N, C-alpha and C positions, 0 to 999 in steps of 0.2 A: 504494500500500499504506499502511496506516495508520502503521506505524512510521516510514517515510520522510517522510510528510506531516507527522506531528507534530514531527519534528526540524526540518523546513524551517520550519514555523510559528514555532518557538522561535528559530531563526536569524534569520528575517525580523524578528521583534519586536526582537531585539538590534540588528540593522542600523538599524532605524527610530529607535530610541532614540539610537543613536550619531550618525545623521545630524542629528537635531534638536539634539543637544548641539553639534555642529560648527557648525551654522547659528547658534545663539544666540551662540556665541563669535566669530563672524565670521572663522573661520579656514579655511573651506573653500577659499578662493582660494589659500592658501599650501601646500596639500597637493601633493605630487608626483604627477603623473598616471602610472599604470602604462603600460608599453608595451603596445600592442594591435595587432590587425590587422583590426578591424572597427568598426562603429558600435554604440553602445549601444542596447539595446531600451528603448523608452519614455523615452529621453533620460537613463537612468541612467548614472552613472559607474562602476558596478560592472563588474568584469572577470571573466569565467569563464576560468580557467586549465586548459587541457587537457594532460595529461601522457601519456607513453608509456614502455613498457619499451624496453630496448635490443635490439629485435627488429623486423626490417623489417616483418613482417606486422602487428605490434601498432601500429607507427607509421602504417601505411596507415589502419587503423581509426580511430586517433586523429585523423588528418588529415580523415577523413570527418566525424567528430564536430565538429571545429573549423569546417569549412566549412559544415556544416549549421546550426550555431549562428549563424555569421556571416550566412548567408542569411536567418535568421529575425529578424535585427536585433540580436543580442547582440554585446557587445564581447568579443573572444577573444584570449587570449595563449597561445602554444604553448611547452611545455617538454618536448620530446621527448628520447628516449634517455636518460632519467634513470638507468635501471639495472633490476635485477630487483626482485622483490617486497620484499626487505629494504631497498631504497632508496625505492621509490615508495610503499609503504604509509605510512611515516612522513610523507611529503610530503602525503598526503591527510589524515592525522590532525593535522598542524600548520597545515593551510590553505594550504600553498604551491600545491597542486593541488586542483582541485574535481572532476575527472572523469578516468577513464582506462579503457581497454578492459581487461577481465579475462576469465578463463575459469573457469566455475563449478566444475568438479571439482578443478582444481588449486588454485583459491583456497580451496575448502572444506578441502582437505587441509593447506593452509598454517595455517589457524586451528584445525583439528580432525584431528590426525593419526590418530585412532582411529575416524574415521567408517566406517560400514558402508553408507552410501547409494551407489548406483551408477546408478540410472536417472535420466533427465532431470529429472522432477518431483521425485523424492525428493532429488536433490543440490541443486536450487534451494531447496527448502524448508529443508533442513538448513543451507544457506549463509546464508539469512536469519537464522537463529537463532544461527549461529556468529560472525557479524560483531560486532566490538566496538562500543561506544557511539561515535556520530559517523560511522559508515560505513553506507551502504546500497547496495542494487543496484536498478537499474531493470529493465525487461523483459529477459529473456534472448533471444537471437537463435537462429534455427534453425541458424545457422552453427556448426560445431564446429572445434576445433583440439585434438585430443586423441590420446593413444597409440592406435595401431591396428596390427593384424597384417597384413602384406602379403606376397604372393608374386608372382613374375613371371606374366605372362599365359600363357606357355608351360607353366609348372609347374601352374597352375590348370587349364588345359585337359587336361594329361596325367592329372591325378588327379581331374578333375571336382570342383573345389573351389569352394564358395560360402561356407561357414561354417567357423569355427575348428574346429567339431566334426568336419568332414570330414577333418581332419588325423590323427585317431586311426588308429593302425596303420601309418602311413607311416614307413619307416626307410630310411636314416638321415635324421634331421631336425635340422638345426642352426639354432638361433635366434641372430640377430645384433641387437645393440643397444648402448646406452650401458652402461658397466661396472656402474652401479647397478641396471640391470634384472635382473641375476642374483638380487638379494635382494628385489626388489619383489613385492608380493602378486600382481601380474598377470604375473610372469615365469614361469620354468620350474615353480615349485611351483604357481602358479595354473592354468597350462595342464594340469597333471596332475590337480589336484583337481577343477577344474570341467568339464574336457572329456575327461580321460583321454588326454591327448596327452603323449608322452614326447619330450623334446628334450635335446640337449647345447647348451651356451651358448658363444658366442664374442663377446668384448667388441670390437665393430667400431667403436663410437663414430661419428666423423664420416665414416667410410668405409662405413657400414652399407648404403646403397643400392647403391654400387658393388660391394660384396661379394655382394649379393643378385643383381644382374645378371650377375655373373661366375660365379655358381653355387657360390660358396664357402660361402654359407649358403642355406638354402632358405626361411626364414621371417625376417621383419624387422620390428622395431618402428619405425614411421614416423609422425610426426604427420599427422593426417588432412587437414590443409590444405597439406601439403608439395607444392610444384609438381612434384617428381619423380615423384609418383604418376601424373600425366598425361604428363609428358615422357619417362619411362622404361617406360611401358606396364605399370604394376603393377596388381595386383588386391587391393583391400582386402577381407578376409574379414569376414563378418557376425559379430557377437558377441551371439547370442541370450540368453546366460546372464548377461550383464552383467559380464564379467571386468574390463573397464575402466570407470572412472568416466566418466559423461557429462561433457563439458567444453565447454559452449557459450559463445560470446562473450557477455559481459554487461557493461554499464557499471557501474563501481564509482564511487560519488560520496560526497563529504563532506556534512556537514550544511549547509554554506553554499551548496550547489548550488541555484540558483533553481528553485522548483517549476514555474514556467511554461516552463522549458527542458526539463523531463523529457519533455513531449509530443514535442518535436523529435527527441530521442535515441531515444525509443521507436519512432518511425516509421522511423528508420534501422535499428534492430535488427530490426524486422519484415520489412524488405526484404533483409536480408543473409542469403543462403542458403549452404549448404555449397559448392555448385558455384561460386557467385559469389565466395566467399572464395578458392577455389583459383585461379580465373581471375585475380583481382587479384594473387595471389602469383606466378603464372606471368608476368604482365605486368611485375611488378617485377624478378623474378630473370632471366627469359629475355630479355624485350624492354627491360629496363633503363629503365622508365618511372619517373618520380619519384612519390613519394607524393602530392604536390600535384596533379599532372596526373591521376593515377589517381582520386583523390577527386572531383575536378571532373567527370570523365566519368561516374563511377559514380552521383553524385547526379543528374546530368542524365538518365542512362539509366533511373533509377528514379523519375523525376518528383518528386524532393524539392527540386530547385532548377531 
């Protein structure tokens, strides 16, 4: 994308000038070398720092980015579990981190709380415009990790449910989720306005899935890549009217991210599917596999390394 390329070109020029200055002064040998876990591409001493949020699924994706870059010959440093957006965005802006996995819809709302975009393409386009100077996104992935409404397989079969719209007229219908869901535009008011679905709300927070399985709530807000959707035999209802913002996995990069590394990460994004992300999360939470091992296997299985 032109915005990303132009910023990288400026960054590259700045780095070139800096390198020439250091050479002229004869001081390059005295510079401390950054800690790294790979070899430099083209013999450069530059290091790409990959960061992650304090969230196991995000760390897995960050590990995939890191190993893919290492496999392509780049020097990589990992700074995982930095925190949530309030911590990691400043790290990208000050150059501490050059790339981190993000999610289009949630990231858009972080920078533009009044956005009306909901579909995949509209959210991505709006995100590109909303990002501040110095930050860009690479290609978004088919994989999503977003709010979704789920029911048990038994409840879906009993009421022949495929879409959120099919919930209209079912009573009683209790919606479970994080406390803030009650006031979110895709919460009870959104269900009523977009689909004509009436619910009462229960703030179930971390027990949401357990309450759903126990039958104490009939509808639950669960992130689409949550492994419990598979392990607890849940059914995710389709959202044809776009109640939820599409939130695809997307690499967020700083202006210092090398342009030639973008192709490596875009290849990863193209291969990461919704089912593939869920499988990684299941392997992490249920099988207790490490992010490093999961990333190595995933890259091999997808022909990237």
